[in-house]
C-alpha positions in Angstrom: 3.9 17.8 -12.1 2.2 18.5 -8.7 0.3 15.2 -8.8 3.5 13.2 -9.5 4.7 14.8 -6.3 1.9 13.9 -4.2 1.9 10.3 -5.8 5.5 10.0 -5.1 5.3 11.3 -1.2 2.1 9.1 -0.9 4.0 6.1 -2.1 6.7 6.6 0.3 4.4 7.0 3.3 2.3 3.8 2.3 5.6 1.8 1.9 6.5 2.5 5.4 3.2 0.9 6.6 2.5 -1.8 4.1 5.1 -4.1 4.9 4.0 -4.2 8.5 0.2 -4.5 7.8 0.3 -8.2 9.4 1.6 -6.7 12.6 -1.2 -4.3 12.5 -3.6 -7.1 12.0 -2.2 -9.3 14.7 -2.5 -6.4 17.2 -6.2 -5.8 16.0 -7.0 -9.6 16.4 -5.4 -9.5 19.9 -7.5 -6.5 20.7 -10.9 -7.9 19.4 -10.4 -11.0 21.2 -8.8 -10.4 24.7 -9.8 -6.8 25.8 -12.2 -6.7 28.7 -15.0 -6.1 26.1 -13.7 -8.4 23.5 -14.9 -11.9 22.5 -12.6 -13.9 25.0 -11.7 -11.3 27.6 -8.2 -12.4 29.2 -6.3 -10.1 31.4 -3.0 -11.9 30.6 -3.2 -11.8 27.0 -4.8 -8.1 27.2 -1.4 -7.2 28.5 0.0 -7.5 24.9 -2.2 -4.9 23.6 -0.5 -1.8 24.8 3.0 -2.7 24.5 2.4 -3.6 20.6 0.5 -0.4 20.0 2.9 1.9 21.8 6.4 0.4 21.0 6.3 -2.4 18.4 4.2 -1.1 15.6 5.9 2.4 15.6 9.5 1.0 15.8 8.4 -1.3 12.8 7.3 1.8 10.8 10.4 3.6 11.7 12.5 0.6 10.7 10.9 0.3 7.4 11.1 4.0 6.6 14.9 3.9 7.5 15.5 0.8 5.6 14.1 2.7 2.4 16.7 5.3 2.9 19.8 3.7 3.9 19.2 -0.4 4.3 19.4 -2.0 7.7 22.0 0.3 9.1 19.4 3.3 8.3 16.5 1.2 9.8 18.3 0.5 13.0 19.4 4.3 13.6 16.0 5.4 12.4 14.4 3.0 15.3 16.6 4.2 18.0 15.7 7.8 17.0 11.8 6.8 17.0 12.6 5.5 20.5 12.8 9.1 21.5 9.5 10.2 20.1 7.7 7.2 21.6 8.9 7.8 25.1 8.3 11.4 24.9 4.6 11.5 24.1 1.5 10.0 25.6 -0.1 8.9 22.2 0.9 6.2 19.9 3.6 7.9 17.9 2.8 6.8 14.3 3.4 10.1 12.7 6.6 10.5 14.8 7.9 7.2 13.6 7.4 8.2 10.0 9.5 11.3 10.6 12.2 10.0 12.6 12.8 6.7 10.9 13.9 8.1 7.5 15.4 11.2 9.1 17.6 9.1 11.3 18.6 7.1 8.4 19.4 10.2 6.4 21.7 11.4 9.0 23.7 8.3 9.4 24.1 8.1 5.7 25.6 11.7 5.8 27.9 10.8 8.6 29.0 7.6 6.9 29.9 9.8 3.8 32.1 12.0 5.8 34.1 9.4 8.2 34.0 6.2 6.1 37.0 7.3 3.8 39.1 8.3 6.9 38.6 5.0 8.9 42.0 3.4 9.3 42.4 -0.2 7.9 40.9 -2.9 10.6 38.9 -0.3 12.5 35.9 -0.5 10.2 33.7 -2.6 12.5 34.6 -0.6 15.6 34.0 2.9 14.0 30.7 1.8 12.3 29.4 0.5 15.5 30.2 3.4 17.5 29.2 6.1 15.1 25.8 4.8 14.6 25.4 4.1 18.6 26.6 7.6 19.4 24.5 9.3 16.6 21.6 6.9 17.5 21.9 8.1 21.4 22.0 11.9 20.5 19.0 11.7 17.9 16.8 9.6 20.6 17.5 12.6 23.2 16.6 15.2 20.6 13.4 13.3 19.7 12.5 12.8 23.4 12.8 16.5 24.5 12.0 18.2 21.1 10.5 16.1 18.2 8.1 14.2 20.4 6.3 17.2 22.1 6.0 18.9 18.7 4.5 15.8 16.8 2.2 15.2 19.8 0.8 18.7 19.6 0.3 18.3 15.9 -1.4 15.1 16.3 -3.6 16.4 19.0 -4.5 19.4 16.8 -5.3 17.0 14.0 -7.3 14.8 16.0 -9.3 17.8 17.5 -10.1 18.9 13.9 -11.2 15.2 13.0 -13.2 15.2 16.1 -15.2 18.6 15.2 -16.0 16.9 11.9 -17.4 13.8 13.7 -19.4 15.9 16.1 -20.9 18.1 13.2 -21.8 14.9 11.2 -19.5 16.4 8.3 -17.3 13.4 8.1 -19.0 12.0 5.1 -17.7 15.0 3.1 -14.4 13.5 3.1 -15.5 11.1 0.4 -15.5 14.2 -1.9 -11.6 13.9 -1.9 -11.0 10.2 -1.3 -13.0 8.7 -4.0 -11.5 10.6 -7.0 -8.0 10.5 -5.3 -8.4 6.5 -5.4 -9.0 6.5 -9.0 -5.5 8.3 -9.4 -3.9 5.7 -7.2 -3.7 7.7 -4.2 -5.5 5.1 -2.2 -2.5 3.5 -0.2 -1.3 7.0 0.4 -4.8 8.0 2.0 -5.3 4.9 3.9 -1.9 4.2 5.5 -0.4 7.6 5.3 -3.4 9.7 6.7 -6.3 7.5 8.1 -4.4 4.9 9.8 -2.4 7.0 12.2 -5.5 8.8 13.3 -7.4 5.6 13.6 -4.8 3.8 15.7 -5.1 6.7 18.0 -8.8 6.5 18.1 -8.7 2.8 18.9 -6.2 3.5 21.8 -8.9 5.9 23.1 -12.2 4.5 22.2 -11.6 1.0 21.0 -12.5 1.2 17.6 -12.1 3.9 14.7 -14.3 5.1 11.8 -11.3 6.1 9.9 -10.5 2.4 9.0 -13.9 1.9 7.1 -13.5 5.3 4.9 -11.1 4.6 2.2 -11.2 0.5 2.5 -14.9 0.2 2.0 -15.5 -1.9 -1.0 -19.1 -0.8 -1.5 -18.7 2.0 -3.9 -16.5 0.0 -6.2 -18.7 -2.8 -6.1 -21.6 -0.8 -7.0 -20.0 0.5 -10.1 -19.1 -3.1 -11.2 -22.5 -4.4 -10.7 -23.8 -1.7 -12.7 -21.5 -2.6 -15.5 -22.5 -6.3 -15.0 -26.1 -5.5 -15.6 -26.2 -2.4 -17.7 -22.6 -2.4 -19.4 -21.9 -3.1 -23.2 -19.4 -5.1 -25.0 -16.2 -6.3 -23.0 -16.8 -4.1 -20.1 -19.9 -5.9 -19.2 -18.2 -9.3 -19.8 -15.3 -8.7 -17.3 -17.3 -6.8 -14.8 -18.5 -9.7 -12.8 -14.9 -11.3 -12.6 -13.6 -7.7 -11.5 -16.2 -7.6 -8.8 -15.3 -10.7 -7.1 -11.7 -9.8 -7.1 -12.4 -6.3 -5.8 -15.3 -7.4 -3.2 -13.4 -10.4 -1.9 -9.7 -10.0 -2.7 -9.8 -6.4 -1.7 -7.8 -5.2 -5.1 -9.7 -1.9 -5.5 -7.4 -0.9 -8.5 -9.3 -3.4 -10.6 -12.4 -1.1 -11.0 -10.5 2.1 -11.8 -10.4 1.6 -15.4 -14.3 1.3 -15.4 -14.5 4.7 -14.0 -12.0 6.1 -16.5 -14.2 4.9 -19.4 -17.0 7.1 -17.8 -15.6 9.8 -15.8 -18.8 10.9 -14.4 -19.1 7.7 -12.5 -16.9 9.5 -9.9 -20.1 11.2 -8.9 -21.7 7.8 -8.1 -18.7 6.8 -6.1 -18.6 10.1 -4.0 -22.2 9.8 -3.1 -21.9 5.9 -2.3 -18.8 6.7 -0.3 -20.5 9.2 1.7 -23.7 7.1 2.4 -21.4 4.4 3.8 -19.5 6.9 6.2 -22.8 8.3 7.3 -24.3 4.9 8.0 -21.1 3.9 10.2 -21.6 7.3 11.9 -25.2 6.7 12.7 -24.8 3.1 13.9 -21.6 4.3 15.7 -19.4 1.6 13.9 -15.7 1.4 13.4 -13.0 -1.1 13.1 -10.0 -2.0 15.4 -7.5 -2.1 12.7 -6.8 -1.3 9.2 -8.2 -4.1 6.9 -5.6 -4.6 4.2 -6.4 -5.2 1.6 -9.7 -3.6 1.5 -11.8 -6.6 1.3 -15.1 -7.5 3.0 -13.3 -10.5 4.6 -10.7 -8.3 6.1 -13.3 -5.6 7.3 -15.2 -8.3 9.1 -12.0 -9.7 10.6 -11.3 -6.6 12.3 -14.8 -5.5 13.4 -15.1 -5.4 17.1 -17.7 -7.2 19.1 -21.2 -5.7 18.7 -20.1 -3.9 15.5 -21.1 -6.2 12.5 -24.4 -4.5 11.9 -22.7 -1.1 11.3 -19.9 -2.8 9.2 -22.2 -4.7 7.0 -24.7 -1.9 6.6 -22.2 0.7 5.6 -20.9 -1.7 3.0 -24.3 -2.5 1.7 -25.7 0.7 1.5 -22.6 2.3 -0.2 -23.0 -0.5 -2.7 -26.7 0.1 -3.2 -26.4 3.9 -3.6 -23.5 3.8 -6.0 -25.3 1.2 -8.0 -28.5 3.1 -8.5 -26.7 6.4 -9.5 -23.9 4.3 -11.5 -26.6 2.5 -13.5 -28.1 5.8 -15.0 -24.8 6.9 -16.4 -23.8 3.2 -17.7 -27.1 2.7 -19.4 -26.7 6.0 -21.2 -23.0 5.5 -22.1 -22.0 4.1 -25.4 -19.6 1.1 -25.5 -16.2 2.1 -24.4 -12.8 0.7 -25.1 -11.8 -0.9 -21.9 -8.2 -1.6 -23.1 -7.8 2.2 -23.5 -9.2 2.7 -20.1 -6.8 0.3 -18.7 -3.9 2.1 -20.4 -5.2 5.4 -18.9 -5.5 4.1 -15.5 -2.1 2.6 -15.8 -0.8 6.3 -16.8 -2.2 7.5 -13.5 0.6 5.5 -11.5 3.2 8.1 -12.0 7.0 7.4 -12.3 9.6 9.9 -12.8 11.2 8.9 -16.0 14.0 11.6 -15.3 15.1 9.2 -12.5 15.8 6.5 -14.9 19.5 5.3 -14.7 21.8 6.1 -17.3 24.3 3.5 -16.4 25.8 2.2 -19.6 25.8 -1.4 -18.5 22.1 -1.6 -17.7 20.5 -3.7 -20.1 17.5 -2.3 -21.9 14.9 -4.9 -22.6 11.8 -4.8 -24.6 9.6 -7.4 -26.0 11.6 -7.5 -29.3 15.2 -8.2 -27.6 14.0 -10.3 -24.7 15.1 -13.2 -26.7 18.5 -12.1 -27.1 18.8 -10.7 -23.5 17.9 -14.0 -21.8 20.6 -15.9 -23.7 23.1 -13.9 -21.6 22.3 -15.4 -18.3 20.4 -18.3 -16.7 17.0 -17.2 -15.5 16.5 -18.3 -11.8 14.0 -15.6 -10.6 11.3 -13.6 -11.9 9.7 -10.6 -10.0 6.4 -9.2 -10.7 6.5 -5.8 -9.3 4.0 -3.0 -8.7 3.5 0.0 -6.4 2.6 -1.5 -3.2 3.6 -5.1 -3.9 0.2 -6.7 -2.4 -2.5 -6.4 -5.0 -2.0 -6.4 -8.8 1.4 -7.8 -8.7 0.3 -10.5 -6.6 -2.4 -11.8 -9.0 0.2 -11.5 -11.9 2.6 -13.5 -10.2 -0.1 -16.2 -9.4 -0.9 -16.2 -13.1 2.6 -16.7 -14.3 3.4 -19.3 -11.6 0.4 -21.6 -13.1 1.5 -21.1 -16.6 5.2 -21.9 -15.7 4.1 -25.1 -13.7 1.9 -26.2 -16.4 4.7 -25.9 -19.0 7.2 -27.5 -16.8 9.1 -24.5 -15.6 8.5 -24.8 -12.2 12.2 -24.7 -11.1 12.2 -20.8 -11.5 11.3 -18.7 -8.6 8.3 -16.4 -9.2 7.3 -13.9 -6.7 5.6 -10.3 -6.5 7.1 -7.2 -4.9 6.9 -3.7 -4.3 9.3 -1.8 -6.7 10.9 -0.3 -3.5 11.8 -3.6 -2.3 13.4 -4.9 -5.5 16.7 -6.6 -4.8 19.6 -7.9 -6.9 18.4 -11.5 -6.8 15.9 -11.0 -9.6 16.8 -11.7 -13.2 13.5 -10.5 -14.9 11.3 -7.8 -13.4 8.0 -7.3 -14.9 6.0 -4.2 -14.2 3.3 -2.1 -15.7 4.5 0.3 -18.5 4.2 3.4 -16.5 6.3 2.0 -13.8 9.0 0.4 -15.8 11.5 3.3 -15.6 11.1 3.5 -11.8 12.0 -0.2 -11.6 14.9 0.4 -14.0 16.3 3.2 -11.7 16.1 0.9 -8.8 17.5 -2.1 -10.6 19.1 -0.8 -13.7 21.2 -4.1 -14.6 18.3 -6.5 -14.9 15.9 -7.6 -17.5 12.7 -5.2 -17.6 9.7 -6.3 -19.3 6.6 -4.1 -19.4 2.8 -5.3 -19.2 -0.4 -3.7 -19.9 -2.4 -5.8 -17.8 -1.2 -8.0 -15.0 -3.7 -10.9 -15.8 -2.6 -11.0 -19.5 -1.9 -14.7 -20.0 -0.6 -14.5 -23.5 2.1 -12.3 -22.2 3.3 -14.6 -19.6 2.9 -17.6 -22.0 5.3 -15.8 -24.4 7.8 -15.4 -21.8 7.8 -18.8 -20.4 8.0 -20.2 -24.2 11.3 -18.3 -24.9 12.7 -19.1 -21.5 12.1 -22.8 -22.1 13.4 -22.7 -25.7 16.6 -20.9 -24.6 17.0 -23.8 -21.8 17.1 -26.4 -24.5 19.7 -24.5 -26.6 
């Protein structure tokens, strides 16, 4: 149960940052190219760096957090409240934005619950606009004088503690926590909820940060997959090379988690490999200028500052080699494992709270057995493949489904991927992994929900497309 709560909290943090990753990358590229020590120094364009870092990025995070709580209205009030902590501090206020965005939205939601039933007819727009404006003003002032200084003190204390680890060369020890946590799908929470805010602050001060390299380094995962490629048995050996390509170049780290769960002692290889990568970055004084998302070698190189490529590449190579050497010992000795069982075990680590499933009597409960009956009730116009973050595994699944639908002449249907938290009423069919289906049902109870074991399962998608085509003919 404790892991459930940690994952739920981590998912919430990462969902505030994930939708805005492109803005972080844009800022990182502007920084890399146009600061005085960048590739193409330009005083005018360098003027973009500070405003984006100080104002745009925190406000985007605050809006995303507020929007999750109470839609656009919550996002607006949360952003106004975040402006107070931004102005009231001398550091990039990402932590403050993560607090004030959802808090402001929660408060306007409660205010609306009290005053909305009492609004006279015809005065709705006037009251709604002024209630949000007045509350936003009050919250911004509170943030400026109270929340901002408190959060700045907390951030400074955290930064000081982190700096102690760096100075004592103890930072590699964080891999003892990071690598096992990733296998339990806490990777996004760690990267976007913890390392990114600290890293952004370091970039503002030093022009780069080692914290962007810790969780995102694809070396440990690649080392394990290479060990399976050379010394694995059965299906794990056959599938490892493809998984390695998707992981290393696509940045989808989740794809190697089942291979770890087949032989959990491999976590030791990940830890030592991760520590080796961090230590290499420390020794070579490396770091990145923005969070590489997804954690692909391509993304890492794209946000590597001028003069930092040796450190970035070396950390990945050494992490890969060290992990491979240790993992090979365990993979050689291990009996042939059931990869499908491991995938199921991996998916079960993506916790969902089944108690939150909707009890709405109008909800259509869908399984593969009654799917054919369900689609007869409506015209299928949009299919959404959804996962936790909406960027990795669901994107691959949506691509496979699109290709199959196009091949079978069903390209009139819109097929997209999404985070479960971003699901909306436009979807007709929602496809999720089994362990996340209840969460999706709670979000959109009146939709057709289908569960899948593996987002790359072509047979599953073929069956869906065939049944929809057959229904359309009738």
